[in-house]
C-alpha positions as MATLAB code, in Angstrom:
seq = 'MDLESLRREYLRGGLQREDLESDPFAQFEKWMQQAINLEFSDPTAMTVATVDEGGQPSQRIVLLKQFDQRGFVFYTNYGSRKARELAQNPRISLHFPWHEIERQVKVCGRAERLSSAESMKYFVSRPRDSQIAAYASRQSKVIDSRSLLLNQFEALKQKFKAGEIPLPDFWGGYRVVPHEVEFWQGGASRLHDRFRYSRQDSDWLIERLAP';
ca = [
       0.322   -0.037    0.291;
       1.074    3.326   -1.262;
      -0.080    5.762    1.797;
       3.231    8.143    1.880;
       1.557    9.799   -1.616;
      -2.212    9.816    0.082;
      -2.229   13.612    0.773;
      -4.693   16.619    1.101;
      -4.466   20.533    1.860;
      -6.456   21.800    4.886;
      -8.498   25.035    2.640;
     -11.783   25.749    4.662;
     -10.290   28.355    6.413;
      -7.985   29.727    9.107;
      -8.686   30.639   13.315;
      -7.784   34.022   14.250;
      -7.151   34.871   18.396;
      -9.685   37.141   18.018;
     -12.364   34.591   16.617;
     -12.133   32.753   20.204;
     -14.443   33.010   22.941;
     -12.682   33.854   26.719;
     -13.344   30.311   28.087;
     -12.379   27.331   26.070;
     -16.457   25.998   27.466;
     -17.993   28.873   25.304;
     -15.249   27.731   22.031;
     -16.368   24.204   22.197;
     -20.213   25.226   21.725;
     -19.741   27.033   19.558;
     -17.673   24.104   17.060;
     -20.206   21.879   18.420;
     -23.010   23.706   17.446;
     -21.615   24.145   13.987;
     -20.683   19.901   14.027;
     -24.518   19.188   14.824;
     -25.988   21.391   12.229;
     -23.617   20.405    9.496;
     -25.428   17.059   10.245;
     -22.386   15.267   10.888;
     -22.497   11.163   12.507;
     -22.079   11.513   15.730;
     -20.127   14.699   15.989;
     -21.029   13.818   20.065;
     -18.056   10.737   19.093;
     -14.679   11.151   21.031;
     -11.628    9.520   21.921;
     -10.907    8.325   25.801;
      -7.244    7.509   26.237;
      -6.963    6.435   29.756;
      -3.350    4.868   30.672;
      -3.307    1.934   32.824;
      -0.674    1.460   36.189;
       2.651    0.142   33.702;
       2.046    3.262   31.694;
       0.271    2.070   28.890;
      -1.981    4.531   26.510;
      -4.878    2.834   25.687;
      -8.020    4.763   22.957;
     -11.799    3.619   22.779;
     -14.739    6.011   21.333;
     -16.977    7.358   23.427;
     -20.084    9.599   22.997;
     -20.112   12.381   24.986;
     -23.528   13.550   26.628;
     -23.337   16.410   28.567;
     -20.851   19.513   28.711;
     -20.903   22.965   30.932;
     -18.640   24.749   32.696;
     -17.729   22.109   34.796;
     -16.624   20.132   32.047;
     -17.145   16.941   30.039;
     -19.565   14.027   30.956;
     -19.587   10.544   29.869;
     -21.165    7.290   30.648;
     -19.296    3.642   30.708;
     -19.561    0.340   32.700;
     -17.020    0.922   35.993;
     -15.550   -2.406   35.718;
     -14.537   -1.379   31.849;
     -11.176   -0.737   32.097;
     -11.147    2.840   31.591;
     -12.796    2.700   34.813;
     -10.328    0.507   36.385;
      -8.135    2.149   34.833;
      -9.225    6.090   35.986;
      -9.391    4.879   39.829;
      -5.324    4.364   40.339;
      -4.664    7.337   37.240;
      -7.772   10.079   37.386;
      -5.645   11.696   34.473;
      -7.747   11.369   31.043;
      -7.896   13.089   27.549;
     -10.019   13.525   25.134;
      -9.836   14.250   21.950;
     -12.920   15.670   19.231;
     -12.713   15.166   15.452;
     -14.519   17.236   13.124;
     -12.399   16.124    9.696;
     -15.374   17.020    7.372;
     -14.543   20.817    9.038;
     -10.798   20.422    9.178;
     -11.318   20.334   12.917;
      -9.897   19.041   16.449;
     -10.677   19.541   19.798;
      -8.474   18.299   22.624;
      -8.911   18.040   26.497;
      -6.780   17.289   28.986;
      -7.572   17.083   33.156;
      -9.174   15.052   35.736;
     -11.485   12.518   35.506;
     -14.480   11.919   39.171;
     -16.946   10.590   38.813;
     -20.742   11.074   38.908;
     -23.073   10.975   41.979;
     -25.450    8.508   41.744;
     -28.657   10.896   41.578;
     -26.834   12.177   38.242;
     -26.123    9.403   36.700;
     -29.562    8.294   37.680;
     -31.154   10.978   36.070;
     -29.706   10.503   32.698;
     -30.005    6.569   32.526;
     -33.746    6.956   33.320;
     -33.262    8.887   29.853;
     -32.211    6.203   28.348;
     -34.169    3.914   25.218;
     -35.449    0.664   27.547;
     -32.828   -1.557   25.607;
     -29.955    0.630   26.323;
     -30.762    0.245   29.808;
     -31.399   -3.597   29.858;
     -27.921   -3.223   27.390;
     -26.181   -1.822   31.265;
     -27.057   -5.031   32.811;
     -26.611   -7.690   30.286;
     -22.668   -5.837   29.012;
     -19.827   -6.824   31.786;
     -18.124   -4.125   29.811;
     -14.174   -5.805   29.060;
     -14.990   -9.060   30.540;
     -14.192  -12.118   27.794;
     -17.320  -13.899   26.611;
     -16.700  -17.228   25.253;
     -20.031  -16.041   22.274;
     -21.899  -13.222   21.492;
     -24.625  -15.590   21.930;
     -24.923  -15.712   25.388;
     -24.415  -12.338   25.544;
     -28.327  -11.522   23.278;
     -28.932  -14.898   25.948;
     -28.194  -13.066   27.970;
     -29.955   -9.916   27.354;
     -33.311  -11.594   26.639;
     -33.078  -12.972   30.342;
     -33.160   -9.594   31.056;
     -35.825   -8.901   29.015;
     -38.007  -10.746   30.827;
     -36.239   -9.344   34.533;
     -37.094   -6.963   33.663;
     -40.567   -6.722   31.756;
     -42.907   -4.570   34.088;
     -41.872   -1.361   36.551;
     -39.193    0.682   35.738;
     -35.540   -0.517   35.748;
     -32.380    0.455   38.238;
     -29.516    1.693   38.423;
     -27.460   -0.930   37.865;
     -24.176   -0.158   41.120;
     -21.785   -0.836   38.043;
     -22.869    1.573   36.397;
     -22.780    5.144   35.718;
     -21.203    8.532   34.749;
     -17.765   10.908   35.127;
     -17.312   14.513   34.900;
     -13.895   15.414   32.746;
     -12.471   18.667   34.850;
      -9.988   20.495   31.914;
      -7.168   21.616   32.421;
      -6.171   22.189   29.177;
      -8.508   22.319   25.531;
      -6.893   22.909   22.210;
      -8.556   24.042   19.695;
      -7.519   23.191   16.195;
      -7.803   24.290   12.130;
      -6.429   23.196    9.475;
      -4.074   25.246    7.387;
      -2.748   25.360    3.694;
       1.018   23.582    3.722;
       0.373   21.912    6.865;
       0.091   25.799    8.020;
      -2.250   24.261   10.917;
      -3.599   27.086   13.654;
      -3.360   25.890   16.907;
      -4.910   27.269   20.268;
      -4.116   26.207   23.643;
      -6.407   27.357   26.711;
      -4.514   26.183   29.836;
      -6.329   26.952   34.003;
      -4.758   29.639   35.488;
      -6.453   29.549   38.797;
     -10.280   30.988   37.826;
      -9.535   31.972   34.028;
      -7.629   30.675   31.334;
      -4.177   31.574   29.716;
      -4.631   31.667   25.833;
      -1.385   31.018   23.946;
      -0.834   29.996   20.274;
       1.259   27.302   19.162;
       2.956   26.246   16.198;
       1.174   23.308   14.184;
];
């Protein structure tokens, strides 16, 4: 495969300091809304990177479910690999790849567990089958076959066929509290525009980075 010759120019426009909001959450909201308005496939999809006790990074795609001035929220099984790694090292990185408009956002921070009340509020908003799937899948565990997983799912559908489904005690959310957020806009001749927001007490320092 000749991968070296695969290239393209990034010509959708630059990013200037005067274009930026004063805090990264407002800037992120602006870019996220544009991605949603353009009807991208899974605009909330983000790569979540964690590190195990031996220093080995691991990544996976997760959907962002909420963000505000406190941070970025996602949900998972607390027995999953990401959750086990966050338990011993809460440092985390998120990455949003919006290739269609030649943009990226990178978030670095610490992950904090949400309260059971916060997790329950989101859990009850999920489709019923998604709630049951949270019980059926012991995320990241070795399983013998897909059929066993489906059998477990069907058995749980019968178990919970009447009434509300309770929040699993092994499932819930994390809030990523950032100390650094970078916004990347593709530029011609690989001269991309990069701006980094770094937390300085209650304020944010904005700096341009070389591409």
